[in-house]
Structure formats: structure tokens, C-alpha cells
LOZA-176676 format. One record per residue (C-alpha): residue in one letter; z, x, y. Coordinates in nm, 3 decimals. Last residue first. Layout:
residues N
+---+---------+---------+---------+
! r !       Z !       X !       Y !
+---+---------+---------+---------+
! A !       Z !       X !       Y !
...
+---+---------+---------+---------+
END
This chain:
residues 450
+---+---------+---------+---------+
! r !       Z !       X !       Y !
+---+---------+---------+---------+
! X !  -0.216 !   4.502 !  -4.054 !
! X !  -0.013 !   4.342 !  -4.332 !
! X !   0.269 !   4.244 !  -4.095 !
! X !   0.032 !   4.117 !  -3.826 !
! X !  -0.131 !   3.882 !  -4.079 !
! X !   0.203 !   3.761 !  -4.211 !
! X !   0.327 !   3.691 !  -3.857 !
! X !   0.006 !   3.509 !  -3.767 !
! X !   0.038 !   3.294 !  -4.079 !
! X !   0.397 !   3.205 !  -3.984 !
! X !   0.286 !   3.105 !  -3.632 !
! X !   0.011 !   2.884 !  -3.775 !
! X !   0.253 !   2.724 !  -4.018 !
! X !   0.493 !   2.646 !  -3.733 !
! X !   0.207 !   2.506 !  -3.525 !
! X !   0.099 !   2.282 !  -3.809 !
! X !   0.458 !   2.171 !  -3.859 !
! X !   0.489 !   2.070 !  -3.492 !
! X !   0.165 !   1.871 !  -3.511 !
! X !   0.278 !   1.710 !  -3.836 !
! X !   0.610 !   1.609 !  -3.685 !
! X !   0.432 !   1.453 !  -3.386 !
! X !   0.198 !   1.259 !  -3.612 !
! X !   0.487 !   1.129 !  -3.822 !
! X !   0.671 !   1.027 !  -3.505 !
! X !   0.388 !   0.808 !  -3.377 !
! X !   0.524 !   0.734 !  -3.029 !
! X !   0.581 !   0.391 !  -2.874 !
! X !   0.941 !   0.332 !  -2.981 !
! X !   1.088 !   0.355 !  -2.629 !
! X !   1.377 !   0.557 !  -2.773 !
! X !   1.153 !   0.863 !  -2.820 !
! X !   1.072 !   0.874 !  -2.447 !
! X !   1.440 !   0.868 !  -2.356 !
! X !   1.511 !   1.160 !  -2.592 !
! X !   1.221 !   1.366 !  -2.453 !
! X !   1.338 !   1.300 !  -2.095 !
! X !   1.695 !   1.402 !  -2.183 !
! X !   1.555 !   1.718 !  -2.348 !
! X !   1.401 !   1.820 !  -2.015 !
! X !   1.749 !   1.871 !  -1.876 !
! X !   2.026 !   1.704 !  -1.675 !
! X !   1.885 !   1.352 !  -1.639 !
! X !   2.170 !   1.119 !  -1.537 !
! X !   2.066 !   1.153 !  -1.171 !
! X !   1.747 !   0.959 !  -1.248 !
! X !   1.844 !   0.643 !  -1.058 !
! X !   2.221 !   0.604 !  -1.045 !
! X !   2.221 !   0.229 !  -1.004 !
! X !   2.598 !   0.181 !  -1.007 !
! X !   2.711 !  -0.063 !  -1.273 !
! X !   2.903 !  -0.381 !  -1.189 !
! X !   2.594 !  -0.603 !  -1.205 !
! X !   2.505 !  -0.454 !  -1.543 !
! X !   2.830 !  -0.573 !  -1.702 !
! X !   2.671 !  -0.880 !  -1.862 !
! X !   2.380 !  -0.678 !  -2.000 !
! X !   2.023 !  -0.721 !  -1.879 !
! X !   2.015 !  -0.391 !  -1.689 !
! X !   2.120 !  -0.200 !  -2.000 !
! X !   2.289 !   0.127 !  -1.907 !
! X !   2.106 !   0.459 !  -1.933 !
! X !   1.944 !   0.450 !  -1.590 !
! X !   1.570 !   0.376 !  -1.567 !
! X !   1.244 !   0.544 !  -1.667 !
! X !   0.987 !   0.281 !  -1.575 !
! X !   0.760 !   0.156 !  -1.853 !
! X !   0.388 !   0.115 !  -1.781 !
! X !   0.207 !  -0.210 !  -1.866 !
! X !  -0.165 !  -0.162 !  -1.791 !
! X !  -0.171 !   0.167 !  -1.984 !
! X !  -0.124 !  -0.017 !  -2.313 !
! X !  -0.328 !   0.174 !  -2.572 !
! X !  -0.132 !   0.497 !  -2.536 !
! X !   0.193 !   0.438 !  -2.351 !
! X !   0.208 !   0.493 !  -1.973 !
! X !   0.565 !   0.612 !  -1.900 !
! X !   0.672 !   0.598 !  -1.538 !
! X !   0.911 !   0.837 !  -1.364 !
! X !   1.060 !   0.793 !  -1.018 !
! X !   1.194 !   1.052 !  -0.774 !
! X !   1.210 !   0.873 !  -0.544 !
! X !   1.295 !   0.506 !  -0.487 !
! X !   1.034 !   0.280 !  -0.323 !
! X !   0.719 !   0.381 !  -0.510 !
! X !   0.726 !   0.095 !  -0.760 !
! X !   0.419 !   0.091 !  -0.987 !
! X !   0.321 !  -0.233 !  -1.160 !
! X !   0.011 !  -0.312 !  -0.949 !
! X !  -0.153 !   0.030 !  -1.006 !
! X !  -0.352 !   0.221 !  -0.746 !
! X !  -0.096 !   0.498 !  -0.679 !
! X !  -0.156 !   0.602 !  -0.319 !
! X !  -0.152 !   0.969 !  -0.229 !
! X !  -0.010 !   1.196 !   0.041 !
! X !   0.356 !   1.089 !   0.057 !
! X !   0.322 !   0.969 !  -0.304 !
! X !   0.297 !   1.326 !  -0.436 !
! X !   0.184 !   1.287 !  -0.798 !
! X !   0.305 !   1.437 !  -1.126 !
! X !   0.170 !   1.461 !  -1.480 !
! X !   0.278 !   1.537 !  -1.840 !
! X !   0.017 !   1.434 !  -2.100 !
! X !   0.159 !   1.358 !  -2.444 !
! X !  -0.065 !   1.351 !  -2.754 !
! X !  -0.275 !   1.668 !  -2.730 !
! X !   0.015 !   1.845 !  -2.556 !
! X !   0.245 !   1.785 !  -2.856 !
! X !   0.244 !   2.145 !  -2.989 !
! X !   0.626 !   2.150 !  -2.998 !
! X !   0.638 !   2.442 !  -2.752 !
! X !   0.393 !   2.263 !  -2.523 !
! X !   0.600 !   1.946 !  -2.509 !
! X !   0.916 !   2.154 !  -2.453 !
! X !   0.754 !   2.342 !  -2.162 !
! X !   0.646 !   2.009 !  -2.008 !
! X !   1.007 !   1.883 !  -2.021 !
! X !   1.126 !   2.208 !  -1.864 !
! X !   0.882 !   2.152 !  -1.576 !
! X !   1.025 !   1.803 !  -1.534 !
! X !   1.383 !   1.932 !  -1.545 !
! X !   1.311 !   2.170 !  -1.256 !
! X !   1.111 !   1.899 !  -1.078 !
! X !   1.431 !   1.688 !  -1.070 !
! X !   1.591 !   1.923 !  -0.818 !
! X !   1.283 !   1.922 !  -0.597 !
! X !   1.265 !   1.542 !  -0.615 !
! X !   1.631 !   1.510 !  -0.512 !
! X !   1.554 !   1.721 !  -0.204 !
! X !   1.260 !   1.505 !  -0.098 !
! X !   1.022 !   1.676 !   0.149 !
! X !   0.735 !   1.719 !  -0.100 !
! X !   0.763 !   1.364 !  -0.229 !
! X !   0.776 !   1.262 !  -0.593 !
! X !   0.629 !   1.032 !  -0.853 !
! X !   0.653 !   1.179 !  -1.203 !
! X !   0.400 !   1.044 !  -1.455 !
! X !   0.441 !   1.061 !  -1.833 !
! X !   0.115 !   0.980 !  -2.010 !
! X !   0.071 !   0.897 !  -2.379 !
! X !  -0.286 !   0.978 !  -2.479 !
! X !  -0.541 !   0.763 !  -2.665 !
! X !  -0.631 !   0.552 !  -2.362 !
! X !  -0.711 !   0.841 !  -2.133 !
! X !  -0.887 !   0.617 !  -1.880 !
! X !  -0.566 !   0.510 !  -1.705 !
! X !  -0.403 !   0.848 !  -1.644 !
! X !  -0.638 !   1.135 !  -1.560 !
! X !  -0.954 !   0.936 !  -1.483 !
! X !  -0.790 !   0.643 !  -1.303 !
! X !  -0.538 !   0.853 !  -1.109 !
! X !  -0.804 !   1.102 !  -0.997 !
! X !  -0.877 !   0.950 !  -0.654 !
! X !  -0.511 !   0.892 !  -0.564 !
! X !  -0.416 !   1.238 !  -0.677 !
! X !  -0.271 !   1.365 !  -1.007 !
! X !  -0.136 !   1.717 !  -1.062 !
! X !  -0.115 !   1.804 !  -1.434 !
! X !   0.201 !   1.996 !  -1.524 !
! X !   0.099 !   2.331 !  -1.670 !
! X !   0.412 !   2.504 !  -1.530 !
! X !   0.186 !   2.721 !  -1.315 !
! X !   0.035 !   2.400 !  -1.175 !
! X !  -0.247 !   2.196 !  -1.327 !
! X !  -0.552 !   2.023 !  -1.184 !
! X !  -0.800 !   1.856 !  -1.419 !
! X !  -1.079 !   1.732 !  -1.190 !
! X !  -1.277 !   2.048 !  -1.243 !
! X !  -1.444 !   2.285 !  -0.998 !
! X !  -1.163 !   2.261 !  -0.743 !
! X !  -1.160 !   2.171 !  -0.375 !
! X !  -0.870 !   1.929 !  -0.371 !
! X !  -0.878 !   1.632 !  -0.136 !
! X !  -0.550 !   1.441 !  -0.133 !
! X !  -0.580 !   1.067 !  -0.169 !
! X !  -0.520 !   0.738 !   0.009 !
! X !  -0.682 !   0.455 !  -0.187 !
! X !  -0.863 !   0.179 !   0.001 !
! X !  -0.904 !  -0.133 !  -0.212 !
! X !  -1.257 !  -0.255 !  -0.284 !
! X !  -1.287 !  -0.629 !  -0.222 !
! X !  -1.299 !  -0.881 !  -0.509 !
! X !  -0.928 !  -0.964 !  -0.519 !
! X !  -0.985 !  -1.320 !  -0.387 !
! X !  -0.763 !  -1.243 !  -0.085 !
! X !  -0.970 !  -0.937 !  -0.001 !
! X !  -1.308 !  -1.104 !  -0.060 !
! X !  -1.213 !  -1.403 !   0.156 !
! X !  -1.098 !  -1.174 !   0.438 !
! X !  -1.429 !  -0.982 !   0.422 !
! X !  -1.640 !  -1.298 !   0.432 !
! X !  -1.448 !  -1.421 !   0.737 !
! X !  -1.490 !  -1.082 !   0.906 !
! X !  -1.864 !  -1.071 !   0.830 !
! X !  -1.924 !  -1.386 !   1.033 !
! X !  -1.618 !  -1.578 !   1.151 !
! X !  -1.741 !  -1.937 !   1.133 !
! X !  -1.913 !  -1.934 !   1.474 !
! X !  -2.076 !  -1.602 !   1.379 !
! X !  -2.229 !  -1.768 !   1.073 !
! X !  -2.115 !  -1.674 !   0.723 !
! X !  -2.368 !  -1.518 !   0.486 !
! X !  -2.344 !  -1.196 !   0.684 !
! X !  -2.568 !  -0.963 !   0.881 !
! X !  -2.387 !  -0.645 !   0.996 !
! X !  -2.171 !  -0.658 !   1.308 !
! X !  -1.842 !  -0.598 !   1.126 !
! X !  -2.009 !  -0.361 !   0.880 !
! X !  -2.105 !  -0.112 !   1.153 !
! X !  -1.760 !  -0.141 !   1.314 !
! X !  -1.572 !  -0.062 !   0.994 !
! X !  -1.408 !  -0.299 !   0.743 !
! X !  -1.089 !  -0.170 !   0.587 !
! X !  -0.867 !  -0.282 !   0.298 !
! X !  -0.506 !  -0.181 !   0.229 !
! X !  -0.276 !  -0.264 !  -0.062 !
! X !   0.090 !  -0.208 !   0.018 !
! X !   0.277 !   0.031 !  -0.209 !
! X !   0.548 !  -0.125 !  -0.422 !
! X !   0.908 !  -0.198 !  -0.327 !
! X !   0.842 !  -0.571 !  -0.318 !
! X !   0.482 !  -0.626 !  -0.430 !
! X !   0.460 !  -1.004 !  -0.468 !
! X !   0.274 !  -1.011 !  -0.136 !
! X !   0.220 !  -0.669 !   0.022 !
! X !  -0.139 !  -0.726 !   0.135 !
! X !  -0.293 !  -0.536 !   0.423 !
! X !  -0.621 !  -0.628 !   0.594 !
! X !  -0.764 !  -0.382 !   0.846 !
! X !  -1.039 !  -0.443 !   1.101 !
! X !  -1.212 !  -0.178 !   1.309 !
! X !  -1.361 !  -0.217 !   1.656 !
! X !  -1.370 !   0.071 !   1.705 !
! X !  -1.466 !   0.414 !   1.573 !
! X !  -1.803 !   0.406 !   1.745 !
! X !  -2.130 !   0.464 !   1.556 !
! X !  -2.368 !   0.759 !   1.512 !
! X !  -2.114 !   1.030 !   1.433 !
! X !  -1.950 !   0.812 !   1.172 !
! X !  -1.588 !   0.796 !   1.066 !
! X !  -1.426 !   0.483 !   0.926 !
! X !  -1.153 !   0.576 !   0.677 !
! X !  -1.033 !   0.869 !   0.879 !
! X !  -1.072 !   1.238 !   0.801 !
! X !  -0.766 !   1.462 !   0.766 !
! X !  -0.779 !   1.468 !   0.383 !
! X !  -0.483 !   1.676 !   0.277 !
! X !  -0.511 !   1.980 !   0.050 !
! X !  -0.320 !   2.211 !   0.282 !
! X !  -0.582 !   2.486 !   0.291 !
! X !  -0.896 !   2.273 !   0.245 !
! X !  -0.799 !   2.048 !   0.533 !
! X !  -0.721 !   2.345 !   0.756 !
! X !  -1.067 !   2.488 !   0.687 !
! X !  -1.226 !   2.158 !   0.777 !
! X !  -1.023 !   2.131 !   1.097 !
! X !  -1.125 !   2.483 !   1.200 !
! X !  -1.490 !   2.409 !   1.126 !
! X !  -1.483 !   2.097 !   1.342 !
! X !  -1.276 !   2.241 !   1.621 !
! X !  -1.518 !   2.174 !   1.904 !
! X !  -1.227 !   2.144 !   2.144 !
! X !  -1.276 !   1.805 !   2.306 !
! X !  -1.502 !   1.637 !   2.050 !
! X !  -1.320 !   1.776 !   1.747 !
! X !  -0.984 !   1.686 !   1.892 !
! X !  -1.099 !   1.332 !   1.969 !
! X !  -1.253 !   1.298 !   1.622 !
! X !  -0.910 !   1.389 !   1.474 !
! X !  -0.715 !   1.172 !   1.718 !
! X !  -0.844 !   0.825 !   1.647 !
! X !  -0.695 !   0.790 !   1.299 !
! X !  -0.634 !   0.435 !   1.174 !
! X !  -0.390 !   0.442 !   0.880 !
! X !  -0.218 !   0.106 !   0.942 !
! X !   0.110 !   0.266 !   1.048 !
! X !  -0.074 !   0.523 !   1.261 !
! X !  -0.255 !   0.252 !   1.455 !
! X !   0.072 !   0.063 !   1.501 !
! X !   0.238 !   0.372 !   1.649 !
! X !  -0.062 !   0.442 !   1.874 !
! X !  -0.054 !   0.106 !   2.052 !
! X !  -0.301 !   0.213 !   2.325 !
! X !  -0.594 !   0.131 !   2.094 !
! X !  -0.532 !  -0.241 !   2.145 !
! X !  -0.399 !  -0.453 !   1.856 !
! X !  -0.524 !  -0.803 !   1.772 !
! X !  -0.320 !  -0.982 !   1.505 !
! X !  -0.389 !  -1.253 !   1.250 !
! X !  -0.079 !  -1.295 !   1.032 !
! X !  -0.162 !  -1.471 !   0.704 !
! X !   0.074 !  -1.738 !   0.569 !
! X !  -0.090 !  -1.977 !   0.326 !
! X !  -0.010 !  -2.351 !   0.346 !
! X !  -0.296 !  -2.445 !   0.577 !
! X !  -0.559 !  -2.255 !   0.381 !
! X !  -0.895 !  -2.416 !   0.470 !
! X !  -0.836 !  -2.474 !   0.843 !
! X !  -0.633 !  -2.154 !   0.869 !
! X !  -0.920 !  -1.946 !   0.731 !
! X !  -1.178 !  -2.097 !   0.961 !
! X !  -0.956 !  -2.055 !   1.267 !
! X !  -0.885 !  -1.691 !   1.178 !
! X !  -1.255 !  -1.616 !   1.125 !
! X !  -1.341 !  -1.772 !   1.463 !
! X !  -1.074 !  -1.563 !   1.635 !
! X !  -1.201 !  -1.248 !   1.465 !
! X !  -1.560 !  -1.326 !   1.567 !
! X !  -1.454 !  -1.378 !   1.929 !
! X !  -1.252 !  -1.054 !   1.929 !
! X !  -1.543 !  -0.862 !   1.773 !
! X !  -1.786 !  -0.999 !   2.031 !
! X !  -1.557 !  -0.881 !   2.313 !
! X !  -1.524 !  -0.533 !   2.165 !
! X !  -1.900 !  -0.515 !   2.119 !
! X !  -1.947 !  -0.621 !   2.482 !
! X !  -1.734 !  -0.327 !   2.590 !
! X !  -1.942 !  -0.091 !   2.378 !
! X !  -2.263 !  -0.223 !   2.533 !
! X !  -2.125 !  -0.177 !   2.885 !
! X !  -2.022 !   0.178 !   2.804 !
! X !  -2.376 !   0.252 !   2.686 !
! X !  -2.524 !   0.087 !   2.996 !
! X !  -2.312 !   0.322 !   3.209 !
! X !  -1.980 !   0.326 !   3.393 !
! X !  -1.867 !   0.687 !   3.436 !
! X !  -1.862 !   0.926 !   3.141 !
! X !  -2.198 !   1.079 !   3.237 !
! X !  -2.072 !   1.153 !   3.588 !
! X !  -1.753 !   1.334 !   3.484 !
! X !  -1.440 !   1.131 !   3.564 !
! X !  -1.217 !   1.192 !   3.868 !
! X !  -1.267 !   0.854 !   4.035 !
! X !  -1.466 !   1.011 !   4.317 !
! X !  -1.730 !   1.160 !   4.094 !
! X !  -1.697 !   1.489 !   3.915 !
! X !  -1.943 !   1.769 !   3.851 !
! X !  -1.847 !   1.975 !   3.545 !
! X !  -2.175 !   1.920 !   3.363 !
! X !  -2.200 !   1.993 !   2.992 !
! X !  -2.028 !   1.669 !   2.900 !
! X !  -1.791 !   1.699 !   2.602 !
! X !  -1.933 !   1.587 !   2.271 !
! X !  -1.894 !   1.289 !   2.038 !
! X !  -1.840 !   1.039 !   2.317 !
! X !  -1.651 !   0.734 !   2.189 !
! X !  -1.327 !   0.893 !   2.312 !
! X !  -1.380 !   0.772 !   2.668 !
! X !  -1.389 !   0.404 !   2.573 !
! X !  -1.031 !   0.321 !   2.666 !
! X !  -0.917 !  -0.023 !   2.546 !
! X !  -1.086 !   0.004 !   2.207 !
! X !  -1.009 !  -0.275 !   1.964 !
! X !  -0.806 !  -0.283 !   1.644 !
! X !  -0.829 !  -0.611 !   1.451 !
! X !  -0.541 !  -0.678 !   1.211 !
! X !  -0.532 !  -0.918 !   0.917 !
! X !  -0.177 !  -0.909 !   0.782 !
! X !  -0.028 !  -1.039 !   0.456 !
! X !   0.345 !  -0.990 !   0.383 !
! X !   0.530 !  -1.208 !   0.630 !
! X !   0.880 !  -1.233 !   0.474 !
! X !   0.985 !  -0.890 !   0.601 !
! X !   0.934 !  -0.984 !   0.965 !
! X !   0.628 !  -0.813 !   1.117 !
! X !   0.424 !  -1.053 !   1.332 !
! X !   0.697 !  -1.260 !   1.498 !
! X !   0.926 !  -0.966 !   1.579 !
! X !   0.629 !  -0.764 !   1.707 !
! X !   0.503 !  -1.046 !   1.931 !
! X !   0.775 !  -1.036 !   2.196 !
! X !   0.872 !  -0.689 !   2.319 !
! X !   0.618 !  -0.480 !   2.133 !
! X !   0.315 !  -0.692 !   2.229 !
! X !   0.025 !  -0.741 !   1.992 !
! X !  -0.222 !  -1.014 !   2.086 !
! X !  -0.168 !  -1.303 !   1.847 !
! X !  -0.421 !  -1.521 !   1.665 !
! X !  -0.329 !  -1.851 !   1.497 !
! X !  -0.028 !  -1.889 !   1.725 !
! X !   0.322 !  -1.887 !   1.569 !
! X !   0.473 !  -2.228 !   1.490 !
! X !   0.447 !  -2.273 !   1.113 !
! X !   0.544 !  -1.923 !   1.001 !
! X !   0.820 !  -1.880 !   1.259 !
! X !   0.977 !  -2.221 !   1.191 !
! X !   0.996 !  -2.178 !   0.814 !
! X !   1.137 !  -1.826 !   0.844 !
! X !   1.401 !  -1.947 !   1.090 !
! X !   1.486 !  -2.237 !   0.860 !
! X !   1.539 !  -1.993 !   0.577 !
! X !   1.782 !  -1.784 !   0.783 !
! X !   1.967 !  -2.089 !   0.917 !
! X !   2.002 !  -2.245 !   0.570 !
! X !   2.164 !  -1.936 !   0.423 !
! X !   2.231 !  -2.047 !   0.066 !
! X !   2.585 !  -1.981 !  -0.051 !
! X !   2.562 !  -2.235 !  -0.333 !
! X !   2.224 !  -2.097 !  -0.430 !
! X !   1.858 !  -2.183 !  -0.386 !
! X !   1.615 !  -1.912 !  -0.293 !
! X !   1.316 !  -1.971 !  -0.065 !
! X !   1.458 !  -2.290 !   0.084 !
! X !   1.196 !  -2.568 !   0.108 !
! X !   1.144 !  -2.731 !   0.451 !
! X !   0.877 !  -2.999 !   0.432 !
! X !   0.591 !  -3.017 !   0.678 !
! X !   0.441 !  -3.248 !   0.940 !
! X !   0.764 !  -3.445 !   0.989 !
! X !   0.713 !  -3.815 !   1.069 !
! X !   0.777 !  -3.877 !   1.437 !
! X !   1.069 !  -3.972 !   1.655 !
! X !   0.968 !  -4.017 !   2.016 !
! X !   1.074 !  -3.795 !   2.306 !
! X !   1.147 !  -4.010 !   2.612 !
! X !   1.520 !  -3.938 !   2.614 !
! X !   1.480 !  -3.566 !   2.672 !
! X !   1.796 !  -3.373 !   2.577 !
! X !   1.674 !  -3.353 !   2.222 !
! X !   1.699 !  -3.548 !   1.897 !
! X !   1.565 !  -3.467 !   1.551 !
! X !   1.660 !  -3.730 !   1.296 !
! X !   1.471 !  -3.549 !   1.019 !
! X !   1.435 !  -3.222 !   0.834 !
! X !   1.347 !  -3.296 !   0.473 !
! X !   1.498 !  -3.106 !   0.183 !
! X !   1.381 !  -3.000 !  -0.159 !
! X !   1.659 !  -2.885 !  -0.385 !
! X !   1.600 !  -2.605 !  -0.631 !
! X !   1.829 !  -2.608 !  -0.934 !
! X !   1.933 !  -2.974 !  -0.938 !
! X !   1.589 !  -3.072 !  -0.809 !
! X !   1.427 !  -2.925 !  -1.119 !
! X !   1.672 !  -3.091 !  -1.355 !
! X !   1.601 !  -3.422 !  -1.183 !
! X !   1.225 !  -3.400 !  -1.226 !
! X !   1.211 !  -3.578 !  -1.559 !
! X !   1.418 !  -3.860 !  -1.414 !
! X !   1.142 !  -3.957 !  -1.171 !
! X !   1.301 !  -4.168 !  -0.901 !
! X !   1.318 !  -3.882 !  -0.654 !
! X !   1.553 !  -3.829 !  -0.362 !
! X !   1.471 !  -3.571 !  -0.094 !
! X !   1.801 !  -3.403 !  -0.013 !
! X !   1.920 !  -3.438 !   0.345 !
! X !   1.909 !  -3.216 !   0.652 !
! X !   2.034 !  -3.313 !   0.997 !
! X !   1.912 !  -3.206 !   1.340 !
! X !   2.043 !  -3.142 !   1.689 !
! X !   1.838 !  -2.965 !   1.957 !
+---+---------+---------+---------+
END
């Protein structure tokens, strides 16, 4: 196929400056090896994502073609569909997981050990219950297809990947946080109490998002949104099997509960799923031996965002990260300094393990670890990232090496950086330190006389 690309001319002089910076091009004069193919008006315009003199036309054209030519609904296949469904420029996914092997829907092992010819126990062979579950999978696929058609008909310019994934694709299930194996283990080995005790020991929630003893795990639908969140954690939303078949304002032919759910997610009215450690403590305030407050996904709002009058310093780390372990030494020293200066009532020092917890904040970047964010009192919605010492906006910034937090060599470096942000009330901090000094002096005088 041969094609040519030309700039779309405009007679409006006010728009010329815009076209000079970001040219809009039309693909035309398409010819093929077939002589009977007719020339037609293009259905869409090709607009490069980033305009520059070295613009990669082929790369942008590939993105344009993939988005506008992939099927409305795709059945996942590692060899062909994966590269169409998960390129980096496709950031919103609506995924329906369906059960291709219904054996794990049984909550208990059969008591009988008699086997039929196919090797399965009798009460796991084909039954009305299995038939009902199979029909549920079929209904879910039809509803999902209807929801996808409805969405595409009303949002032709929006790119949402609609994907059906069978339960055999375990890697994709794990990526989207769907856990089939915990209920399987409990059903096969009766390890409910053992699993609960393990969960309380390591502090990780092993339960899945959709777990119910009275309803099947699948079908389950997940919507993920990473748009405008480069480097940030992807937002995830789940709708379980009971809610999929629940009554909805939308008709089945228009996508039913799935269509309503997709609309709520993309309108920012749905409840976001937050991954969180489960800690069995009497109070929500969790502190380590160094008195650094441990934040989880569920306690982020109460320990960070809702404490409007406190300045919060949050360290994001990972338990298996060597750089994070080194930086934790300086972080503990930073907390010791805050306590020694009697500033704990003003500055709250926290940390969170992002390998086990989500940080539900749109401005948080969890790509590079360790990372530190400063949440000033009164403006928690606009945190400040602790960055290298050089000015990123300077002329020489492009030649500087992004050293992350390697320039921090002690807790005093963190205190100095925090002071330079200009958000702290220095007079208040001095008074708090003076009050502690006076209190110490009074204690010395009292002990001396006694």
C-alpha cells in the first residue's frame, strides 16, 4: 500500500500559530495492488501525538491504525491479541474474566470417592448446577458485547479496550488482581484457619476482591484506567458476578449492569479498589520501633489526608528494594530529629510499602523507589515530591543525571529540604523547641534540689 501525507491547510489566520506547532495531516491518495478499489473520503484524521522535527510518523501511524481497526470486543490470545490489547498507548481496559473450567466453583470436596468413566467424582460431573453456571458465562459475554457496542456508539473517539479473558490465562488474572487460587486451596485442603493465621502473620490480605461462599467467583469484570497517569498507579474497579446479573437501569440489550458500571468508572463516580495490608491492631495508628507511622492503603485517608493541620512526610518503599533499605536508615534518623526538636505535633513522619498497598492519590508517582512526598498542612491535595538538588527547569537540567534520592546522606538533609519548601511556620517550630529546652532545664533543677 502506498500513501502520501499532506498538511491540512486552513484559511483562518488565527489558527496558523497552532498549525505551526502541531500540524494536522490527512492521509489520502491510497492505492493498492487491486485496480478496482475506489478512492474514498477518509473516515478519520491522523494527528501525531507529539510534534517535532524528528517526529516518528510510522510509530504514530501504527498507533492510529491499531486504535481504529481493532475489533470492538477481543478474545484474549497471547500470540495475536496481546500486542493489540496492551500497547503502552492504550491505557483504559474493560476486561471480562469468564470461567472455562467450572470445577473450582464447588466450595467443598465431595465426600464420595466413587468415580465415573471420565475420572471425575459423580457430583462434579455434568449437572443442572453446572449447566446454570455455563449459561451465566454465556449471558455475561452477551451483556459485555452489548455494553461495548453501546459505549463505542456514543464515544467513537475514545479508546477503551474491551477484552474477554478465560480463566486459563493465569498471568493475566494475576496482573488484574483476580485470585482464584485461595478459594481453591481452601476447598481442596480445608485450610481456612491456616490461611487466616498466615494472613495475620505477614500482614497481607490474601482474600480476593469478589469472594462469596454463596456465589461463583466468575464472571467478574475489571476496568483499569491509567490515562494521564504515566508512572502512577493504575486505578482499578471491579464488578462481581452477583452485581453483574443484578437489576439495572440499562436493558440487557444495551449492556445492563456492565454498561452502567463502565459509565460510572469513566465519569469518576465509581468506588476505586484500593489494595491494602490488613493489620490486626486495636488502633489505626501504627508505628515502628523508630516511631515512623506505617500507612496502608485503607489508612492513607485518615493518617495523611484528613490531618489537615499537620505536615506529613511520606516515604514510599518496597520491602525487596535495596536502595529503600539504605534510605530507611536516613528516614529513621529524620524521625529521631523531629522527636528531639519536639516537632512531632507539627510534622508527621510516615512510610508505606507500595508492593502491598495502593496510594489513592492522583498526584503520587510510584514508579521510582524510594520516593518521598511532602503533604503540607492545608494543601494535602498538592503534595511536593522530594527531587534532586538541581533545578529541573534550568537550562542545564537536561544534562544533569537524575540521581533520585541518592544525594540524601543523613536525616538532616531531609530537614533542610523540607525547610526550603517554605511551608513551615518557623516561629512555631522554634517555640516548640524552646519549650522542650525549658522543660528539660526545669527537670534538671528539680532533680538537683531533690
